[in-house]
C-alpha positions as CSV (number, residue, x, y, z in Angstrom):
1,M,-0.1,0.0,0.0
2,T,1.4,3.5,-1.1
3,N,2.2,5.8,1.7
4,K,0.5,9.1,0.8
5,T,2.9,11.4,2.8
6,V,5.9,9.8,1.3
7,V,4.5,10.2,-2.2
8,R,3.6,13.9,-1.6
9,S,7.0,14.6,-0.2
10,M,8.5,13.1,-3.4
11,D,6.1,15.3,-5.3
12,I,7.7,18.4,-3.6
13,L,11.4,17.0,-4.0
14,N,10.6,16.5,-7.8
15,L,9.9,20.1,-8.0
16,F,13.5,20.9,-7.6
17,I,14.4,19.0,-10.9
18,E,13.3,22.1,-12.7
19,H,13.7,24.7,-10.1
20,A,17.0,25.5,-8.2
21,E,15.2,27.3,-5.5
22,L,11.5,27.7,-4.4
23,S,9.7,29.9,-1.9
24,F,7.1,28.4,0.5
25,Q,4.2,29.7,-1.5
26,E,5.7,28.6,-4.8
27,I,5.9,25.1,-3.7
28,I,2.3,25.2,-2.5
29,D,1.2,26.6,-5.8
30,L,3.2,24.2,-7.9
31,S,2.4,21.1,-5.9
32,E,-1.1,22.0,-5.3
33,I,-0.8,20.4,-1.7
34,P,-2.6,22.1,1.1
35,K,-0.6,24.8,3.0
36,T,-0.4,22.8,6.3
37,S,0.8,19.7,4.7
38,V,3.4,21.5,2.7
39,F,4.7,23.2,5.9
40,R,4.9,19.9,7.8
41,M,6.6,18.0,5.0
42,L,9.1,21.0,4.4
43,K,10.0,20.9,8.1
44,S,10.7,17.0,8.0
45,L,12.6,17.2,4.8
46,E,14.7,20.1,6.1
47,E,15.4,18.1,9.4
48,I,16.5,15.2,7.4
49,G,18.8,17.1,5.1
50,F,17.1,16.7,1.8
51,L,16.2,20.4,1.7
52,E,17.7,23.4,3.2
53,K,16.2,26.8,3.8
54,G,18.4,29.9,2.9
55,I,18.5,33.3,4.7
56,D,16.3,34.5,1.7
57,A,13.6,32.0,3.0
58,K,13.9,30.0,-0.2
59,Y,14.3,26.2,-0.2
60,R,17.0,24.3,-2.2
61,L,18.1,20.7,-2.3
62,G,20.3,19.7,0.7
63,I,23.8,18.6,0.9
64,L,22.5,15.1,1.4
65,F,21.5,14.9,-2.3
66,L,25.1,15.9,-3.2
67,K,26.4,13.1,-1.1
68,F,24.0,10.5,-2.5
69,G,24.6,11.8,-6.1
70,H,28.3,11.5,-5.7
71,L,28.0,8.1,-4.3
72,V,25.8,6.8,-7.0
73,S,27.8,8.4,-9.8
74,M,31.0,7.0,-8.5
75,R,29.7,3.5,-8.0
76,L,28.1,3.5,-11.4
77,D,31.4,4.7,-13.0
78,V,33.6,2.3,-11.2
79,R,31.3,-0.6,-11.9
80,K,31.0,0.3,-15.7
81,I,34.7,0.7,-16.1
82,A,35.7,-2.4,-14.0
83,Y,33.1,-4.9,-15.4
84,P,34.9,-5.9,-18.8
85,I,38.3,-6.1,-17.0
86,M,36.7,-8.1,-14.2
87,N,35.3,-10.5,-16.9
88,E,38.6,-10.9,-18.6
89,L,40.2,-11.7,-15.4
90,H,37.5,-14.2,-14.4
91,N,37.9,-16.0,-17.8
92,D,41.6,-16.2,-17.1
93,V,41.7,-17.5,-13.6
94,K,38.3,-19.1,-13.2
95,E,37.9,-17.9,-9.7
96,A,35.3,-15.4,-8.3
97,I,36.1,-11.7,-9.1
98,N,34.4,-9.2,-6.6
99,L,34.3,-5.5,-6.7
100,I,33.6,-3.4,-3.6
101,V,33.2,0.2,-2.6
102,R,33.3,1.8,0.9
103,D,30.1,2.5,2.8
104,G,31.2,4.2,6.1
105,N,32.9,1.6,8.2
106,E,31.8,-1.3,5.9
107,A,32.5,-2.5,2.4
108,I,29.6,-3.3,0.1
109,Y,29.9,-5.6,-2.9
110,I,28.6,-3.9,-6.1
111,E,29.7,-6.4,-8.7
112,K,30.6,-10.2,-8.8
113,I,31.5,-12.5,-11.5
114,D,31.8,-16.2,-10.7
115,T,30.1,-18.2,-13.7
116,K,33.1,-20.3,-14.2
117,Q,34.0,-21.0,-10.7
118,K,33.1,-24.7,-9.7
119,V,32.3,-23.9,-6.2
120,R,30.4,-20.7,-5.5
121,L,31.2,-18.6,-2.5
122,Y,29.3,-16.7,0.2
123,T,29.7,-13.3,-1.4
124,A,26.9,-11.6,-3.2
125,I,26.0,-8.1,-4.8
126,G,24.6,-6.0,-1.9
127,R,26.3,-7.9,0.9
128,K,28.4,-5.9,3.4
129,S,31.3,-6.6,5.4
130,P,33.4,-4.6,7.9
131,L,36.4,-2.9,6.5
132,Y,38.9,-5.0,8.6
133,A,37.5,-8.4,7.7
134,G,38.5,-10.2,4.6
135,A,41.0,-9.1,1.8
136,C,38.5,-7.3,-0.4
137,S,37.3,-5.0,2.3
138,R,40.7,-4.5,3.8
139,S,42.1,-3.4,0.4
140,I,40.2,-0.3,1.1
141,L,41.0,0.2,4.6
142,S,44.7,-0.3,4.1
143,F,45.0,2.5,1.6
144,L,43.2,5.1,3.4
145,S,45.1,8.1,4.8
146,D,47.1,7.4,8.1
147,E,44.6,9.7,10.0
148,E,41.6,7.7,8.8
149,I,43.2,4.4,9.6
150,K,44.1,5.6,13.1
151,E,40.6,6.9,13.7
152,Y,39.1,3.7,12.5
153,L,41.2,1.5,14.7
154,E,40.5,3.6,17.7
155,T,36.7,3.3,17.2
156,I,36.0,-0.1,15.8
157,E,35.3,-3.2,17.8
158,L,36.7,-6.2,16.1
159,K,34.4,-9.2,15.9
160,S,34.9,-12.8,14.7
161,F,33.1,-14.0,11.5
162,A,35.2,-17.3,10.8
163,M,38.3,-18.9,12.3
164,G,40.7,-16.7,10.5
165,T,39.1,-13.3,11.3
166,I,41.6,-10.9,12.6
167,T,40.4,-9.7,16.0
168,D,43.6,-8.3,17.5
169,K,44.2,-4.6,16.6
170,K,48.0,-4.9,16.6
171,K,48.0,-7.7,14.2
172,L,45.4,-5.9,12.1
173,Y,47.5,-2.8,11.8
174,E,50.5,-4.9,10.9
175,T,48.5,-6.5,8.1
176,I,47.6,-3.0,6.8
177,L,51.3,-1.8,6.8
178,Q,52.1,-4.9,4.8
179,A,49.4,-4.3,2.3
180,K,50.7,-0.7,1.9
181,E,54.1,-2.1,1.2
182,L,53.1,-4.9,-1.1
183,G,50.2,-3.2,-2.8
184,Y,47.7,-5.9,-2.1
185,T,46.3,-7.9,0.8
186,I,45.4,-11.5,1.3
187,S,42.9,-13.4,3.7
188,H,42.3,-16.9,4.7
189,S,39.0,-18.0,6.4
190,E,38.2,-14.5,7.5
191,L,34.6,-14.3,6.5
192,E,33.9,-17.8,5.7
193,N,36.0,-20.9,6.7
194,Y,38.2,-22.6,4.1
195,T,37.9,-19.7,1.6
196,S,40.6,-17.1,0.6
197,A,40.9,-13.9,-1.2
198,I,43.6,-11.7,-2.6
199,A,42.6,-8.0,-3.2
200,A,44.1,-4.8,-4.5
201,P,42.9,-1.2,-4.3
202,I,41.4,0.9,-7.1
203,F,42.3,4.6,-7.1
204,N,40.6,7.7,-8.6
205,H,42.0,10.7,-10.3
206,K,42.8,12.3,-7.0
207,G,44.8,9.3,-5.9
208,E,42.1,8.3,-3.3
209,V,41.2,4.7,-2.7
210,I,37.5,4.4,-4.1
211,A,37.1,0.6,-4.4
212,G,38.8,-2.9,-4.1
213,L,38.9,-5.8,-6.4
214,S,39.6,-9.4,-5.3
215,I,40.2,-12.9,-6.7
216,A,38.5,-15.3,-4.3
217,G,38.0,-18.9,-3.9
218,L,38.6,-22.2,-1.9
219,E,41.5,-21.6,0.4
220,A,43.4,-24.6,-1.0
221,N,44.0,-22.8,-4.2
222,Y,45.6,-19.8,-2.5
223,H,49.1,-20.9,-1.6
224,G,52.6,-21.0,-3.1
225,E,53.0,-20.2,-6.8
226,N,49.3,-19.6,-7.2
227,V,49.5,-16.6,-5.0
228,K,52.2,-15.0,-7.1
229,I,50.2,-15.6,-10.3
230,F,47.0,-14.2,-8.9
231,V,48.8,-11.1,-7.4
232,E,50.5,-10.3,-10.8
233,K,47.0,-10.6,-12.7
234,L,45.1,-8.8,-10.1
235,K,47.5,-5.8,-9.8
236,K,47.5,-5.4,-13.6
237,A,43.7,-5.4,-13.5
238,T,43.4,-2.8,-10.8
239,A,46.1,-0.7,-12.5
240,T,44.0,-0.7,-15.7
241,I,40.8,0.3,-13.9
242,S,42.6,3.1,-11.9
243,K,44.1,4.5,-15.1
244,Q,40.7,4.7,-16.8
245,L,39.4,6.5,-13.7
246,G,42.2,9.1,-14.2
247,Y,44.8,7.8,-11.8
248,E,48.4,8.3,-12.8
């Protein structure tokens, strides 16, 4: 059943597609919604951050829309550029290829290719995991600024998901430093037992880490010479994606 208030609120927000700013009366006239309802909805939309009211008493889209717009644009761009490269990598190694982006203190999977992998893994598009757990998530954490990493380590509580999850902050920091030095990170049984992943960061034109790419599969395949082969292919893929995003 449709929520009438939500629909009406969207009607108001849609007015700002064609109008950069609107007064209270202009919103009433254009929306044809009763004055008391408009007042109530504007108050709520302002409190949430969807709208902001200037000193001229006119309403404009709030900073929250800029944030959402940036995130959607960034995720679409990264996925669009990464997909063919991920597909090529998957056809080569026959392991799952995952693409993730940061979402606060978590990472969210926005693309996955595993059609040729014999045993499917736990990962799925839309799934989230903490930035510290698993190579794919940690490939973002490890390449944040020193200040961001320090703040993250001070505030986060490390919880175990599988027998290999890192729950000691000193060990986690050592793993981060190692990843910075090597340009990639590796995990064994951190999110699910008997699975492994090797992941590397993707950078934008500002040199900021905005995503991570991983090769993942059964742990038995992630030892010895295989690791060296996977790392080489993975870093080549992430370098190509980063370059297409403007990173030099």
